[in-house]
Structures are given as structure tokens and as C-alpha cells.
C-alpha positions as CSV (number, residue, x, y, z in Angstrom):
1,M,130.0,97.2,101.1
2,G,125.8,96.6,101.6
3,M,124.0,93.4,102.4
4,T,121.4,92.0,100.5
5,I,117.7,91.3,100.9
6,L,116.8,87.5,100.4
7,R,114.2,86.7,98.4
8,D,112.1,83.4,99.5
9,G,114.6,82.9,102.2
10,P,113.7,79.6,104.4
11,Y,111.4,79.8,107.2
12,L,111.8,79.0,111.2
13,R,109.9,76.0,112.4
14,A,111.4,74.9,115.6
15,I,114.3,75.1,117.7
16,G,115.4,72.8,120.5
17,W,118.8,70.7,122.1
18,L,119.8,68.0,124.4
19,C,120.9,68.4,127.7
20,G,120.5,66.2,131.0
21,Q,121.9,63.0,131.6
22,D,118.9,61.2,130.3
23,H,119.7,62.8,127.2
24,A,116.3,63.9,126.6
25,A,115.9,66.4,123.8
26,R,114.1,69.9,124.8
27,V,112.0,70.7,121.3
28,A,110.0,74.0,120.9
29,T,108.5,75.1,117.8
30,T,107.7,79.0,117.2
31,R,104.2,79.6,119.3
32,T,105.6,77.9,122.4
33,W,109.5,79.7,122.5
34,D,108.9,80.6,125.9
35,Q,108.7,77.2,126.7
36,L,112.2,76.0,126.6
37,A,114.4,77.1,129.2
38,N,117.3,78.0,127.5
39,P,120.8,76.6,129.2
40,V,123.5,79.6,127.8
41,D,123.2,83.2,128.9
42,F,124.2,86.2,126.2
43,T,126.0,89.6,127.8
44,D,125.7,92.6,126.0
45,D,129.4,93.0,125.3
46,G,129.3,89.4,123.1
47,G,129.9,87.2,125.6
48,Y,128.5,84.3,127.2
49,R,128.2,81.5,129.7
50,L,126.8,78.3,130.7
51,R,123.8,79.1,133.5
52,A,124.7,78.2,136.7
53,D,120.8,76.3,137.5
54,T,120.9,74.7,134.0
55,E,122.8,71.4,132.5
56,A,124.0,72.7,128.9
57,G,124.8,69.8,126.9
58,V,124.8,65.8,128.0
59,P,127.7,63.5,129.7
60,A,130.6,62.9,127.1
61,S,129.3,58.5,127.5
62,P,125.9,57.9,126.8
63,C,124.9,54.7,127.8
64,A,124.6,51.4,125.5
65,A,120.5,52.3,125.4
66,V,121.0,55.4,124.7
67,M,123.3,54.7,121.9
68,Q,120.9,51.8,120.4
69,G,118.1,54.5,120.1
70,S,119.7,57.0,118.4
71,G,119.5,54.7,115.2
72,V,123.1,55.0,114.0
73,A,124.6,52.0,112.8
74,R,127.6,50.7,114.9
75,A,127.0,53.9,117.4
76,R,129.6,52.2,119.9
77,S,132.3,53.3,116.9
78,A,130.5,56.4,115.6
79,A,131.7,59.8,117.3
80,K,129.4,60.9,120.2
81,S,128.5,63.8,118.6
82,T,127.0,62.0,116.0
83,V,124.7,60.0,118.5
84,Y,123.8,63.5,119.9
85,A,122.7,65.0,116.5
86,A,120.9,61.9,115.6
87,L,118.7,62.2,118.9
88,L,117.6,65.4,118.6
89,G,117.6,64.9,114.8
90,R,114.8,62.7,115.7
91,R,112.7,65.1,118.1
92,L,113.2,68.2,115.3
93,L,111.8,66.2,112.7
94,D,109.2,65.2,114.9
95,T,107.5,68.9,114.6
96,V,107.3,68.9,110.6
97,A,106.4,65.0,109.8
98,P,102.9,65.3,110.7
99,R,102.2,67.6,108.2
100,D,100.5,66.2,104.6
101,G,103.6,66.1,101.9
102,Y,106.1,64.9,104.2
103,H,109.3,63.0,103.4
104,G,112.2,61.6,104.1
105,D,113.2,62.2,100.2
106,H,112.4,65.8,100.5
107,V,114.6,66.6,103.4
108,G,118.3,67.5,104.1
109,V,120.4,67.5,107.0
110,A,123.4,70.0,107.7
111,V,125.8,69.2,110.8
112,A,128.5,71.5,111.7
113,S,131.4,70.5,114.7
114,G,134.5,71.5,115.7
115,S,135.4,68.3,117.3
116,T,133.2,65.4,115.8
117,I,136.4,63.1,114.4
118,T,139.5,64.3,116.9
119,P,138.4,61.5,119.9
120,I,137.7,58.7,116.9
121,A,141.2,59.4,115.8
122,W,142.7,59.5,119.0
123,D,141.3,56.6,120.3
124,F,142.4,54.5,116.9
125,E,145.8,55.5,117.2
126,T,146.5,55.6,120.8
127,T,144.8,52.1,121.2
128,G,147.4,51.0,117.9
129,L,150.3,52.6,119.7
130,R,150.0,51.5,123.0
131,K,148.3,48.0,122.5
132,G,149.2,47.2,118.6
133,W,147.5,47.5,115.9
134,R,145.6,44.3,115.5
135,K,143.8,45.7,118.7
136,T,142.2,48.7,117.7
137,D,138.6,48.8,116.4
138,T,138.4,49.1,112.5
139,L,134.7,50.4,112.3
140,L,136.2,53.5,113.7
141,L,137.6,54.4,110.6
142,P,134.6,55.4,109.0
143,S,133.8,57.8,111.3
144,S,137.2,59.6,111.2
145,I,135.7,61.2,107.8
146,P,135.2,65.0,108.5
147,S,131.9,64.2,106.5
148,A,130.8,60.8,108.6
149,I,128.4,63.1,111.0
150,A,125.7,64.2,108.1
151,T,126.1,60.8,106.4
152,Q,125.5,58.9,110.0
153,V,122.5,61.4,110.8
154,S,120.8,61.0,107.4
155,A,120.6,57.5,107.5
156,A,119.5,57.4,111.3
157,L,116.9,59.8,110.8
158,D,116.1,58.3,107.4
159,T,116.3,61.8,105.0
160,H,118.0,61.8,101.3
161,A,118.0,65.5,100.1
162,A,121.2,66.0,101.2
163,A,123.7,65.9,103.8
164,L,126.2,68.1,104.3
165,A,129.0,68.3,107.2
166,F,130.4,71.9,108.1
167,Q,134.0,72.8,110.0
168,D,134.0,75.6,111.9
169,G,132.0,75.4,114.5
170,A,129.6,78.2,115.1
171,L,130.6,79.7,111.6
172,G,129.8,76.4,110.0
173,V,126.1,76.4,111.6
174,C,125.8,79.7,109.8
175,A,126.9,78.6,106.4
176,A,124.8,76.0,106.7
177,F,121.9,78.7,106.3
178,E,122.9,79.7,103.2
179,Y,123.2,76.0,101.2
180,A,119.2,75.7,102.6
181,H,118.2,78.9,101.1
182,L,119.9,77.3,98.3
183,A,118.4,74.2,98.2
184,F,115.3,75.4,98.6
185,A,115.6,77.8,95.7
186,H,115.8,75.2,93.6
187,R,113.3,73.0,95.1
188,R,115.8,70.5,96.2
189,A,114.1,69.8,99.6
190,D,111.1,71.1,101.6
191,Y,113.0,71.0,104.8
192,F,116.3,71.2,106.2
193,L,118.0,70.4,109.8
194,V,120.6,72.5,110.8
195,M,122.2,71.5,113.2
196,G,125.7,72.1,115.7
197,A,127.4,69.1,118.0
198,D,130.1,68.8,119.7
199,E,131.8,66.2,122.2
200,V,134.3,66.9,124.7
201,S,137.4,65.8,123.7
202,Q,140.3,65.9,126.7
203,I,142.8,66.1,124.0
204,Q,141.6,69.3,122.9
205,G,140.2,70.6,126.1
206,D,144.0,70.0,127.5
207,A,145.3,72.3,124.0
208,L,142.9,75.3,125.0
209,A,143.9,75.3,128.6
210,A,147.4,75.6,127.0
211,L,146.6,78.5,125.2
212,G,144.9,80.0,128.1
213,D,141.2,80.2,126.4
214,T,138.8,79.6,128.9
215,R,135.9,79.8,126.6
216,P,132.2,77.9,128.0
217,V,132.7,74.2,126.8
218,L,129.5,73.7,125.3
219,N,129.6,69.6,124.8
220,G,126.2,68.1,122.7
221,A,124.1,69.1,120.1
222,S,121.7,71.8,119.5
223,G,119.6,72.9,115.9
224,L,116.5,73.8,114.2
225,V,114.6,73.1,111.5
226,L,113.9,75.1,108.6
227,G,111.3,74.9,106.3
228,R,110.7,76.7,102.3
229,T,107.1,77.3,103.1
230,P,106.3,78.8,106.5
231,H,103.4,77.0,108.9
232,G,102.3,80.3,110.2
233,D,102.0,84.1,110.4
234,Q,104.5,83.9,113.7
235,D,107.4,81.6,111.9
236,W,110.4,83.5,111.3
237,Q,112.1,84.1,107.8
238,L,115.7,84.4,107.2
239,R,115.9,87.7,104.8
240,L,119.7,88.7,105.6
241,C,122.2,86.0,105.3
242,A,126.1,87.5,104.7
243,H,129.8,86.8,105.5
244,V,132.0,89.8,106.3
245,D,135.1,89.7,105.8
246,R,137.9,90.4,108.3
247,N,139.1,93.4,105.6
248,A,135.9,95.0,105.4
249,G,136.7,97.9,108.3
250,D,137.8,94.5,110.5
251,V,134.0,94.1,110.7
252,G,134.8,90.8,112.5
253,V,136.4,92.2,115.7
254,A,135.0,95.3,116.0
255,G,131.6,93.9,115.5
256,D,129.8,97.1,114.5
257,V,127.5,95.6,111.5
258,G,125.0,98.1,111.9
259,A,126.0,100.3,109.3
260,M,126.0,98.0,106.6
261,L,122.7,97.0,107.0
262,P,119.9,97.9,104.7
263,G,116.3,100.2,105.0
264,D,115.6,100.0,109.0
265,W,117.3,96.8,109.7
266,P,119.7,98.9,111.7
267,L,116.3,99.1,114.1
268,A,115.9,95.5,114.8
269,V,116.9,93.6,117.8
270,S,119.9,92.6,118.0
271,R,122.3,89.9,119.4
272,D,126.3,89.8,118.9
273,I,127.8,87.1,119.7
274,G,131.9,87.0,119.8
275,I,134.4,83.9,120.0
276,K,137.7,85.8,121.8
277,D,139.6,83.4,120.2
278,N,140.7,81.7,117.3
279,P,139.7,78.5,117.7
280,T,135.8,77.0,116.8
281,L,136.3,74.2,119.1
282,F,133.0,73.8,121.2
283,T,131.1,76.2,119.7
284,A,128.8,74.5,117.1
285,P,125.6,74.1,119.6
286,L,125.9,78.4,120.4
287,L,124.2,79.0,117.1
288,A,121.0,78.1,118.2
289,Y,120.9,79.1,121.9
290,A,122.0,82.8,120.8
291,L,118.9,82.5,118.0
292,H,116.3,81.6,120.8
293,D,118.0,84.1,123.2
294,L,117.2,86.7,120.7
295,L,114.1,85.8,119.1
296,R,111.8,85.3,122.4
297,H,112.9,89.2,122.7
298,A,111.8,90.1,119.4
299,G,108.8,91.6,117.7
300,R,109.2,91.6,114.0
301,K,112.8,91.8,112.5
302,A,116.1,90.6,114.4
303,V,119.4,90.4,113.6
304,L,122.2,87.6,115.1
305,T,126.0,88.5,114.4
306,C,128.5,85.8,114.9
307,R,132.4,87.1,115.2
308,L,135.9,85.7,115.4
309,P,138.9,87.3,115.5
310,G,140.6,87.4,111.9
311,R,137.8,85.7,110.5
312,G,135.4,88.7,109.9
313,A,131.7,88.1,111.2
314,Y,128.4,86.3,109.6
315,V,125.1,88.6,109.6
316,L,121.7,86.4,109.8
317,G,118.8,88.5,109.6
318,F,115.1,87.4,110.8
319,S,111.8,88.6,110.0
320,R,107.8,87.4,110.1
321,R,104.8,89.4,108.8
322,K,103.4,88.9,112.6
323,S,104.5,89.5,116.2
324,N,103.1,88.3,119.4
325,D,101.7,91.5,120.1
326,D,99.3,91.1,117.3
327,D,97.9,87.8,118.4
């Protein structure tokens, strides 16, 4: 089973995430990549851990001023991860909005999450059962729809090309790359925001603990801006995007995709990240952190592989025409 090289793949323009108690977005373009401090350390065996000296994500309860500043309608009744994604999306769009021809009608939004609707549903149900259904906040119901995060963020950012929500955490972010590629190929968008957002929920945290799952908890949002055309020679272009199912030599567990890469891609700098257990909770922000870590150490080609037991692996390959050594 081989992989196909993408023609006219999207270009990576900017990357960023939220961090700190002020919920400030940290964003970098290709030329300022190294100025962004990554809050996650990745190990050679596919593992990852939060850096002890850096906050990953944001506190679970943003203040009223922060929620209002997100631009999300009825923010107090929206999922906190929606607020996180809107705050980050606004800063990410600032990297392309000044460009000639920019218009919100040509910008798409894709947000992946593994925990968006659970806190909303839990709040609604527990209030109804304990205090009576007349005491519930009925405005929570629209936010309990799985696609709400994408539509609410798109409305807050005034973008109209597309608004899609993906499940499956980090794997959903990978799938969003494919959708962005198709949107560009059919001239449905000029830019695409691809984000992963998660909100720490006590009930989900307790469930993982009961399963003996000790994964790092990534709370907040991270993401990137993809463009249909490059902004410069250093912009990374998506050239490979493939999902390897669990029956293909059990690659999803072994993580050995090198033999399946075409041409000289096996020689590319690579980063392999593995989620050790099946749940994808609290993994949606992981992809942007991993991609930043990979590309700041790469020259011309880079391959990112995301694995999940029993679910296979997603492979993303990037290349660029000019490396830092050429500057």
C-alpha cells in the first residue's frame, strides 16, 4: 500500500496556541517559527509530556472579560473550548487579513475536539436532575450540538467559506487537513483555519483515571492557518496526507510507515507521536504542538505520523522550496 503525492497542496502560513492565565494567544509565521516556545516535549519513542516550566493550555474558567473579547455570541453559555478557539482564531487570522484580496467569505474554519459537548451536557443534565429542569440554562442546548464549536467560531470571526467540526481529537485535526486541501483544489476557499480545542472536564478526567490512563492533559486550543498559495519561499506545503488503517501491517500500532513513503520521503526528518490508549480525549491541541516541534528542526522535507491503537495512523508530509540554510 503506497501513498500519493498531493498536487497543489495547501501552504502552512502560521501556527499558534493559547497559554497563561491571561488566555493570550502566541502566534508565529514561518519566518518567526523559532520565537515560539513550545509547551510540549516530544520523545523519540512517540511519547509526549508537558514542559515543567511552561503552561500548556489555559485555566478552565475564563473570566467574563475574556469571554466577551472572544466575540462568541452568548459566550457564557458556550463551551469554554469554543471561547478558546475563537480567541486563537482571531490572532491567527491577523497574520493573513492584511494581505490584498483577503475576505472572510473566502476563509474556512475546521475545529477538532474530543471534549467540547460533554461539559455542556453534564452541566445541563446535573442542574435539571438536582435543581429541577426549570432551573436549567436552555441556551446551553445549542452548544451541546457537536458541530456548534465550528459554527460559533466561524460566526465570531466573520468567516463564511465553510465551518466544520471534527471529532476524534488529534486524528480529527489530521482529517481537517484533507478537507482544507479539497476546498482549495475546488477554489472554495483561499485560507483555512485548522484548530484543535479541548476543555478539561472533571467527569472525563475521572473516566480516564478509572481506566488507568495517565496521558498529559492538554487544555485549551492550538491551530494553524493554511493558504491556497504561498506567502514566501519558506512556507511549508502539504504534500502527503494519508490514513493508514489498522489492517495495513498493523501500522497504527507499530508506527513503521517509512517503507510506505514514496520516493526520497523516507529520508525526511520525522516525528512520530503515539496515543497509547484508544480514547482521543484531550489530544486535539497536540497536532499543532507536534508540527511546530517537527518543522523547526527540518530542512526541506518533514513527515509527521500520529498513531492510535486499533485505529491506524495518519501521515502528514510537508516540503518547501527553500530551507533556512539557503537564506
